[in-house]
N, C-alpha and C positions, 0 to 999 in steps of 0.2 A: 733204451724205446721206450715209453710208457703204457704198460697195458691197460684194456677197459676198466676194470677193476680199479685203476688206480687215476683215470678218467672220473668216475665215479665217486671215487673220493676226494677227489680235489675239489668236484664242483658241490659236494656237500660240504664238507669245510670251507668252501669259499662260502656256504650258505649259512654254515651257523656262525659265521665269521660276521656276516651282514646281518644277520636276529640279532647279535650280540650289539651290534650298535645300534639297532634299532629300538634294543631293549633299553640302552642310555638312553637313545634321545627321549623316549616315551618316558622314562619316569623323570628325567628333569622337565621338560614340560611338567607331567603331573604335579611336579611338584612346585611347580611355579603357579599355576593354578590352585594348587591350595593353597599357597602362600598369599596370593594375592587377589583370590575372592572376595567379592564384598557384597550385601544386601541381604536382604528378608530371609535368604536359604543360606546364609553363610555356614552359620554352622550345620547341616545336614549333606552341604560340600564340598566343605573343608573338611568334614570325617570324610565323606566318602573319596578325594581325591585322596588324601592319607594313606586311604587301607590300600586303595589299588596301586600306590606308589611303588606301597611297601612289597608288595606281590608282585610287581614287575621287578624289585629291585632283588629280590629274591632269585628269582629265575636267575639274574645274570650269572653267578657263577659256578650253575647248572649248566648253562650253553657253553662258556667260557674251557669249565671242565669235558664236555662231550667235543672241544676242537683239541684240547691234548692227551683223551687217551684217542682221538682220530691219530697221533700222530706228528701233529701239524702244531702249529703257533698260531695264537689269537694274535689280537688287535693290540699293539702295544703303545698308541699314543691317544689323546682325544684329537688329533690331526686326524688319522688312521679312522677314529672312530666317529669322525664328522664325513670324512670323505665315501665310507661306504652305508653311511643311517639314509635308510629310506623314507623314514618319518623325519619329515621336517620340523624344524624346530619354531618355537615361536618368541620372540622377544618382546614383546607386546606385556606390562604390567596391568596395562586396564579394561581385556576384554569383558564382554560382558557374561552373566552367567551361562547363558546361554550359549552363547558362544565359543566358551570352554567346551559345554558338553557336546557341544554338536563337532567340535574339531577334536577330539577324546574320543569321542563313538566314530569316528571316519577312521583315524588313527588304528583304532583298535581292528576297525574292520578288515584294515590295510593289512595289519597282522594276520589276522585270521588268514587272509588270502593268502600271504606271501608263508605260513609257515604250513598250508597245505602243500604247499609246491614245493618245499622244502622235507616234506614228510615221503613224496615221491621221489627226492631222490634219497632219501636215507633207505628205503626199501628196493631201488638201484644198488644201493651199495651194498645190501645183504649189511645194515646197522641196525637192529632191532632194538637195541637197547637206546639208540637215538630218536627210532619211529614211534616207539613208546612214550618217551620222550615228548616228543612233538606231538602227540594225541595230547596229553594232560594241558601242556602248553596252547593247544587252539582251541582246548574247553577252559582255560582260564579266560583268553581273549576275546569270547565270545561271547560269554557271565560278560565281563566287563564292559563290552559293546550294548551287550540287550541291558547292563543296568542304566547305563547313561542314556537308553535310549528311551528305555522307559523313565528316568526321572524327567526327560524333558516331554514329555506328553502332559 
């Protein structure tokens, strides 16, 4: 029979795996926009998208390691990543730059909301290390959303 602590830990691990999937999806979308942005603001947006993609990519391993440190397994295939991702992909290679900015801003805002929910799960599970990392990841996602929003003005 599972204990409350076991249930809290399982909810946290499930949330971390969903976060892992979201980061893979957001990384790929951000790189897609980096590769396909065009127009008079090409250079600035190309560099902005690349900077953000790198930051997101660097978080992926840390998220997976938190799952493993919680004695659980990570998502192991592309199919599992797609199944668990809440960030939706973008297949278009011809979006207007403003649409790219809006979509990434909204995705990062969605990520912030997910991170805040995950922070509650980490606290409930008594996982201070995950809670601390989640605070940092939340700040990074908020900053990305802010940069993208400010670029739209």
